[in-house]
N, C-alpha and C positions, 0 to 999 in steps of 0.2 A: 116960699114953700107952698105946695098945693094942699088944700084943705078938703077933707071929705065933705060932701054936701048932703042936703036933704034927699037928693036923688040916689044917694048911696055910694058905696065904694066896693071895689073888688080887692080881696086880700090874696096875698101870695102864700106860698108854702111856708115861709119863715114865720108868718103870723099864726097860721093854723097849727104848726108844730109846737109853738110856744103855748098856745091855748090848751093843747092836748097833754104836753109833757110837764108844763110848769117850769121848764128849764131853758136857759138860765133864768134865774128868778127875776132879775131886773127887766128882761125882755118880756117875760110872761106877765108881769104886773102891767107893763105898758100895753100889751095886747089886750088884757082884760079891761083896762081903763078905756082903751079905744072902743072896744065892743060895748061897754056900758054907755059911753057917749053916743054911739050910734043908736042904741036901744032908746035912750032918753029922747033923741031927736026923731025917733020913729023912722029912721033911715035904714034901708036894707043893706046887708053885707052880702055881696055876691061871692060864690065860690065855684070855680070851674072844675070840670072833671080832671083836667090836668093837674090842678093844685091838689085835689083829693088823691090822685095816683102818686104824686111826688111825696105827699105827706105819709101815705102808707109805707112807701119805701124808706123814707128818712127815719120814721119812728121805729121801724123794725131793724134797719141796718146800722143806724148811727146811735140810737138810744137803747137798742136791745129789747124793745117792747114786743111781746108775742103778738102775732098776727091777729088772733081773736080779740085781744085787748084793744089793739089799734082800731079794728073795724067797729067794735062796740063803742069805743070812745068817739069815733067819728059820727056814728049814728046818733049818739046822745047829744053831742055838740051841735051837729048840723040840723037837728030837729027843733032847735030853738027858733022861735018865730022871727028873729032878726035876720037869720040866714036865708038867702035865696040860692037854691041849688038846682042843678039840672033835673028835669022831670025824671022820675023813676029812681033817682039816686037813693032816697031814703028807703024806698021799698026794697031795693037791692041790698042795702046795708042791713036791713032787718031780717034777711033770710037766715034761717037756722043753719049752723055749721058752714057758714060762708068761708070761713078760714081754711076749710079742707075740701071745699067743693071743687069739682072738675066739670067744666072749665072753671078756672079761678076767678077771683073778684075782678082783676084788671081786664081779663078777657070779657067778662060779663059787662063791665063798664063800657068797653069799646063797642060791644054788640048793641047795648041799649042806645048809645049815641047814634049809631048808624040806623037803627030801627026807627028812631024818632024822625029821621030824615027820609024814611021809606026805602032805605038801601039795604041790600043783603050784606052779610059779612062774608068775606072770602078769606080763607085761612088754610094753613097746613096743619093746624092743631086738631087732631082727631077728636079730642074731648068736646070740641065746639059743635060737633054734629048734633049734640043734644039740644042745642038752641035753635029756635025757629028761624027760618029765612037765612040759613047759613050754608055756604058751599065750601066743603072741605076738598081742596085740590089734591089729586093723587100725585105721587112722584112721577116724573117723566122717565120713560125708558125702562 
């Protein structure tokens, strides 16, 4: 069995969902114990944008948690010093009314990832025109 090391570990969606929902209880306890062990070891826990996006979807659609509660819970959880998250994620999660923003959270998450790489976002989503360095393609014909 592979062990997490002092170098850290990357968690997947199933772990993050259990930390946010507390369900099922046995898995949630195991996730909390893992996180506590990493904190004691001073080892970072990495969370990718993909895991954050999947967690948003899973919590809303499989657990019925309102979008605002999911985003707020993610912000609170991922702000803990043990977590290492992509640059700008916590700032994005702290935006007021993010749950109703246009463009939405996932579009903004994608935009931020490309912006960190110095790339423009190319999309058909008209609401994305509000974001800097974004090209909204017009329909052809």
